[in-house]
N, C-alpha and C positions, 0 to 999 in steps of 0.2 A: 443807503437809505435804499428802503423799500419801496417799488412801485406799483405794487403790484395792485391789479384791480381787486375791490371787495365788492363781493356777488352776493345779492340775497339768495333765497332757498329757490324762486320760481327760476331764476337767472341762472343758478348751477343746474337745474332740471335741464333746461334749454342747452346748457355748457354741454352734459353729459350726452342730450339727442347729438348736438352738432359734430361731437367726436366720432362717434359711432349710431348712424341715422337707420343703420339696416336693423330689424327686428330677430331676435336669435331663433336657429331651427326648429328647436324643442317646445316651444309653447305653440300650442295649438287651440284655435277659437271653437268653443260647442257648438254644437250643431242641435238643431231638434229633430231627434231621432224618434221611433217607435215610441220608447220606452218613455221618453220625456211626454211625449204627447199623450199617452194613454194616462199618465199620471196630472197632466195638465187638465184632462175633461172631467176624471175622478173628483178632484179639487174644488173645479168649477162645477160639478154637481154638487159637493158636499156646501159651498158656498149658497149656493141657490135654494138649498134647504133648510138653509138657517134662516134666509131671510124671511122664506115662507112660513117657516113654523113660527117666528114672531110675529108677522103680518096677520098669521089666522090665532093670536095668542092659545098657543095648542102648547104641549107639556114641559116646552122650553121655558115659557114664560112662568108659568108654575115652580120650576125649576129654577130659577130667578129669585125668586121671590121668597121660596124657602131658604136658599145660602143666604141671603140680606138679612132675613129675620134670626138665622143663629148666629151672623157678627162673629168673624172667625177673630177680629183685631182683640176684640175682649174675652174671646175663649183660650189665646194665647198672647198675651200682652209682652212678654219677654221677648218675640219676636219681632214687635215692631219697630224698635230702634235701626235692628238690622234690614229691615227690609224697603224701610224708608231710603238707606243707602241704596239698595239692592235694584230699587225700581228707575232709580237713574241712568242705568242702562237700556231704558227703553225713550228715553229722551232722546229726539231727533239734532236737539244743538249738540251735546257734549259728544255721544257716539260718531256724528258724523265729523266732526272734528277731531278724533281720535282713529277712525276709521280712513280717514283724508289723508292722514299724516302716517299711518302705513302703507297706504297706495301712494303717495309718492315718493316715498323711497323706493316699493316696486316698480315707480315708473323708472325712475334713476337708475334700478340695476337692469332694468330689462330695455333700458332704451327706447319708450315706448309709452303714449297716454292714454292707452288704454284701460287701463286700470282706473284712471281717473275721470275718464269720461264716462266708464259704463256704472260707475258710481252716480256719477251727475243725472245719469238716463233714467237707473233705479229709483233713486230719490224723485227726480220728477214723476217719475208713474206711482209713486206712493204717493206722491201728494194731489194728484189727479185722481187717482180710482176710490182711494180712499176718503179723501175732502170731499167728493161729491156725494158718494153715499151718506157721507154722515150730516152732512147737509140739508139733504134730500130727504131721511128718515127723519131727522130731529128729533133724535129720541133722549129722555133726560136721565141723567145716573141715578144710582139709587141712593143716596141722600138727597134726592131734589123730586124723590116722586111723590106723587097727589093722590093717586089712586089704588088702592090696594088689588094685586091679581092682574092690572093693566098692564100691556106691554109699553107705556108711556111714549107715544109713537106721535111725530109731527105734534110738537109740543116745544120746538125753539130749542131743542140741546142738540148737542155732538158727541157720542159718546160710541156712537153704534156706524161701525166697529171701531177696535181699541185701538187707537192710532199707539200706544206705546208697544203694543206686543206685535201689531205689525212692522213698525219701524224695526224692531229687536230682530224679527225675522228677516229683512231685508239689508238691517246694515250687518250684521254679525254674517249673514248666509251672503252676502256677496264676497266676502273672504274664501270662504268654500269654493264658490263657483270662478273665482279667477287664480284656486290654486294651479301650479305647473307640474306637480307628481299627481299618482294617484293615491298615494298613502297621506299625503297632506291634504289632499281634498275629502276624505274619509273624518280624517281627525279633527278637522277646522268643521264639518258637515255635524257632528257629534257635539263639538263645542257650542255653537252657536245654535242646535235645536234644545241644549239644554239651558241655553242662556235665554232664548223665547221661550221656551215653558216656563221659566221660573219667574221671569217679568209676568207674563199672564196671570199666572197663580199669586202672584205679590198684589198684582192690582184688585182681584177681587178679595184676597184678604182686608186691604185697605178700606173694603166696598168705594172705590172709585169706579168699578166698571160691575157690570152682570155678567152671567156667567156665559151667556149668547153674545155678550159684547168680543169676551178674548177667544170664542171658537170661531166669530169669523174675523177676527183681526189675524189670526194665527192663519186663517184659509187664503186674506187676503194678500200677505206677506208672501206665501209659497206659490201664490199665483203670478207675482211678480218676477219670484227667482225663476219659475218653471219658461214664463215666455221672454227672457234676455236673450236667448238664443235668435231671436226672430227680430232682434234689434240691433244685431252687430254689424250689417250689414250699413246701416245708421252711423252706427259708432265708427266703422272705420274713414266713411266718408268727413265724420266730423274731424278727426283727424287730421286725414290731409287737408282739410279746410283750416284749420289753424295755422299749420303751416304752408299754405298758401298765402293768407293773411300774415302772415309775419315778412314773407319775402317781397309782400306788396308797399308794406309799409319803410320796409328798406329801399325799394326805389324811389318811395314818395317822399322819403327825408332826403336821398341822394341829387333829386333835381328840385328840392327847395318847395315841393307843393306842400310841403305840413307849416304851420305854424310852429317858431322858434321855442319856445315854451313847451311844448309837445316833444318837440325833436328831443330836447335835453331831457325830458322826462321817458323818455323811449330808448334814447342810445345806451344806455346799458343793458337793456334787457333783448334790444335787436343785436347789440353786438357782443353777447356772450358767447363764451365758447373761443373767442379769438380768431373767427372767420371771416370776420364781416368788422369793416372800420368807415364811420361817416365821412364822407368825404365833401367839401363845398363843393358849391357850382363853380367858384373861382378856379378852383384847381382841376375841375372836369374838364374846365373849359382852356384852360391854360395847356394841358396833355397835348402834345401833334397828336393831328387825325389824320390818318392815313389816307391817302388820294387814289381813288384807282389809277392806273395805267391805261391808256390808249394806246392801240395800233403805233400811229404815228410817234407818238412820244417815245415808244420802245426803239425804233429803227431808228431812230435820231440819237436815239443815246448809244445805240451800236456800231451808227458811223465815225459819231465822234470819238470813241472808245479805239477803232481801227486804226482812225488816223492818228491820232496822241500811240499807239505803237511804233505807228511806222515812224514818227520824227523820232522817238527813241531809239529807236534803231539805226536810224540814218548817224546822229550824232554821237555815238556809242564808238569808243576807241575799237581797233580789231583786236581780239586776244593774241595773245603773245604763243610764238608757237618753239618749241626746244627741241632742237634738233641733234641725236646721237649718231656719233660718228659710226660708219658703217663696218670697220675692220672686223669690229670683234660684237658680239652681242652685248648689248649691257645688263649685269646683273646687278642685282643690290647686295648690300652689305653681308647680310645672312647667308646668300647663296654663296659667296667666292670662297675656295677651297682653300682651310687653314694652312699656312706655312709654317715649319718649325724654325726658330733660325739656330745656323750652328757657330757655335763659340760665343765668347763674349763680344757685347755691341759695342762697350768702350775702345776707344783707341790705345794703341800700344805709346806706353812712355819709355822710348829708348835710355834718354838720364837714369832713370831709377833702376832698368836692368843692368846697365852699364855698371852703378854704384854699388849693385846685391853680386855683380861678378867679382869685381875687385875687393872686398871685404872677403869673401872667402876663398880666393887666391892665399897658397904659405907664404907667407916672408921667407926670403932666404938672408941669412945673415952675413956678415962678411968680416 
């Protein structure tokens, strides 16, 4: 009968971390280099320029209206069915699940929770920054525009910047950010760039976003990826905190300070890996507790041991002494000189000898 414990996927991740909690030495945390700072500053300047261009109803807004009147979905209707599926690569729900599954496997292989925590931090930054600008500017989309040539700002909309585009940049770009080798990072960077560009162009084709929305979405997602090295210390502290919380829950479960249903639900997770098992308070109390040995007790124990040894020695029989003769030294059997016997060792039989002599004597006839 098999009695192996059936673990969930999250429990298997913690079990892998229990078996080898040390992070591999070849994994390096990205640093905020001078090159990255320059890219961040340039992208931020481009981001602000787009916002100012839309606020001032500049040539960028006129370009938005020209492409909207062009109606790409009517010019190339044969692409509509395919692009309806392609735009899903920018939706936060499906893409977050797919990338989280991949990064969960990475966490299991690399014995660290950093990939999953980094994804969570990036998505949190995306929701806060992009969501705040969306709600603050309140721009309407092309299908809901009310005044030709207007920027359609502060009208209760939520499409500026493009959430699909920014999410595609962050979700797929995080794979390149967490790559462990230079070649893998370059390949994944190209793949994420192609996906994010395709998603942004698809939203313009479908008429759900202005061109300026897509440009700002690309910039917003790139800013988040470039700023992630500043959050690496926070990610490391969060990873350490997760394991500290688990140790705290283990101690509370052992001391009985948690409700029984909660302990029953958390026991498979807390004992993942086989290094920890829940012990009841009765079992812990039944174990003998070692008491500190004082100087008086130590002296008394030493005195009792010495007295016992004296009594045993007094009642023990004296050992027997073997005395050897003094005439010659005692030697063992292997040291004795071998003596070769002379003649036969059997006793002589006179009767047989006489009979043989009588048979050999010639008989004299008369």
